[in-house]
C-alpha positions, 0 to 999 in steps of 0.5 A: 636426658633430663628427669622432671619430678613434677607429675603431669596432671594434664590428663587427670585434669581433663577428666575432672570437672572444673565447676564446683557443682560438678565436683559436688555431684561426683562426690554425692555419686561416690557417697551414694555408691559407697552407701549402697555397697555398705547397705548390701554388705550389712544386709548380707551379714544380717541374712546370713546370721538369721539363716544360721540361727534358724538352721541352728534351731532346726538342728537343736529341735531335731536333737531334742526329738532324738534325745527323747526317743525311748529307742535311744535311751534304752539303746544307751542303757543296754549298750546297743548301737544297732537300733540307735544307728538305724534310727539316727540314719532315718532321722538324718535322711528325713531331715536333710541333716549332714549327721545325727550322732548319738554318743554315750556319757563319755562321748563314744559314738553309737551312731554316725553317717560313716558306720566305721566311726561308731564306737570311736569318740566324738570330736569337736570338743563341744560336748562338755556343756551337754555331758557335764552341765546337761545343757542344750545349745548350738555350736560351730565346731570341726568334726570328722566330716568338716566344719559344721553348725550343730545342735547339741542336746543331752540324753537323760534317763528316767531318773534324770541322770545324763546318759549321753548326747545327741549332735545334729549338724549341717556342714558349713559348706552345705549351708553356703548352698542354702544361704547363697540364693538369699544373698543373691536376692538381696544383691539384686533387690 
């Protein structure tokens, strides 16, 4: 049997238009589909970024409110975690945050949604800016509950010394549930 290496284009050629006008029309249709897909992708990225920024600012504002609570500052000064834990949990439930964690100047937890983790050190490696430099910021890190978007705010004494840090966060997997309806609206727009 003899093998012919030249491809058989007859079937493909039957599908392709012969006139230049039809070829141009197919090219323009292909470009239109490509532009719509690119616009959808870029729009999706923009919506996701805006919502992440908004949720990060919410976390930062909740952290700021908790850091200004006299109950929290007094609890840290008096080394008393029970009142801080109750307060942090009430804030977490009221705001829908995944966690509200208060830590002392070493990052030792005074509150956590999993009570057994109180007294242990905060994880994620993103406390330095708050505990050393006294800065408030938004970060993304992996903690004991999983990857999360967090608002971090230092806790100051009346004299201005750093007593600890408040970390309010939303788990990334939960953020996808919030973002997905907006992405679907964008796709079907």
